N, C-alpha and C positions, 0 to 999 in steps of 0.2 A: 839786218842782213838776213836773207832768206836761205834756208837749208831744206830744200824739198818743199812739198806742199803742206805737210802737217806741222812743221816745226819752224818757229820764228824766234830769232834772238833779238831782243831789244836792248841795245847798249844803254848803260846808265849815263845820264847827262853828266858832262864834265863839271867839276866843281861841286859835285854832290858830296855831302858829308855824312851820308848814311853809313852806319856801322852795325854789324850784327853782334849779338851777345858773344863774348869770349874772344872777340877780335882784338889783337894787340895793336897799340898805336904806333909802335916803332916801325916805321916804313909802311904801316897799314896792312901788314901781313903777319900771319902766325909763323913761328919757326916750322921748318919742314917736318920734324918728328911729331908735331902736334896738329898738322893739317887734317889728318885722318884719324878717326876714332878707332882705336884698337885696344880694347881693354885686355890687359894681362897677356898680350901677344899671342892670342889664340887664333887669329885669322890666317887664311892662306897667304903665303908670300908670292906664290906663282900660280898660274892656272893649274887646275887639277890634272888635266890631261893635255899633252902637247897637241897642236893643231894637226899634226900629221897622222894621229891615231884616229881610226874610223869612229871610235866611241865619242870623240869630241864633236861630231856633227849633230845638228839638231835632227829631230824626227823627219822634218820636211826635207832637209838636205839628204838624209840617209835614204828616204823614199826615192828622191830624184836619182840617186846613185843606183838603186835597184833597177829603175826603168832604163837607165843608161847601160848597165851591165846586160840586161835582157836584150836591148836593141843591138848591142855589140855581138852577143851570141847569135842572134838571128842573122846578122850581117855575115858572120863567119859561116853559118850553115847555108844560107840562101843566096849570098852574094849580091849581084846586081839588082835582083828583084826588091831588095830592102833599101838600097842606096837612096832611092828617091822619096822614101817615106819619112815624114817628120814625126817625132814622138813628143807628146805633151803630157803634163800632169796638171790636173785640176782638183780642187778640194772635193766638190760634190757635183753630181749631174744637174744640169739646169732644170730638168723636169722632175726633180726629186719630190716636190710637194704633190704633184699630180699622181706620181707612182704610189706614194704613200697613201693618198686618199683612195685610190682604186685598189689598194692591197697588192700591187704588183711587185715583182722582184726588182731590187735595185741593181742596176748594171755595175760591173766592176770597171768597165771601159767601153769605148765606142770607137768608131772610125769614120772618117769622111773621105770619100773617093776623090781622086784627082780631077781637077777641072782645068780649064784654060787659064784661070786666074790664080790658082793655088795648087800646091802639090798635095798628094794624099797624106793623111795624118792619122795617127793612132793616139787616142786620148785615154789615159788611165786615171781613174778617180781614187784619190788617196784615202779619203775617209771610209768609203764603202769597203775598200780592200782591207784596210786595217781592222775594221769591225768584223769582216768575214773571217779574217785570219785567226782572230782570237788570241793568239800568242805571237810574240815578237819574232820568234825563230821561224815562223811559217810565212811571214810577210814576203820575203824574197821569192819563195816558190810560187806564192799566189800571184805576185806581180808578174812573174815570168809566164805563168799560165794565162793570165789575162791578156798580156801582150801577144802571146802565140795565138790565142783565140781570135783576137782582132785582126792580126796579120793573115790568118787563114781565111777569115771572111773577106778581107780586102782582096786577097790574091785568088780567091775561089778554090782553095785547096782544103784538105782536112788538116786539123791541128797536128796530127801525127806525122804528116808529110812535111810540115814546116819544121818541127822539132821532135825527134823520136822519143825524147824524155818527157814529153807533154803528159801531165796527169799522173806521174808516178808518185807524187807526194800526197795524193788525195786519200 
């Protein structure tokens, strides 16, 4: 049975008598309390943090949340001008090797203007933003500044006109 493109489960043929070490023969299964190794009862019984707590998100999910929060703030500030813009997150820029070879500055984001085939889009690069931030507490501010800069370029305005708080954390 197929589960995605990377993972395949191959069922064991019926009538197979293969047993692993430590498997009990009564019913072919180990008792419930012995199915999982937990020496001296020192493992976690529940997840460390509940799923509703922001700290339970992965770094990628947290970064996506920062971009979403920034987009929502821009929508509150600029309204209809932002409604038609799509926001995307990518790991690194496609031209990163060329920029590194030429000694150029790595962009934190970019934009693509609207065409007849697709709407305008702002793309924020996760890895360059995290590297430029240096500290985890600075990532949300840098994400917002990158989104504001790209929105300003896209709309033909200055970043301060898009968001008056632009650049206050630099």
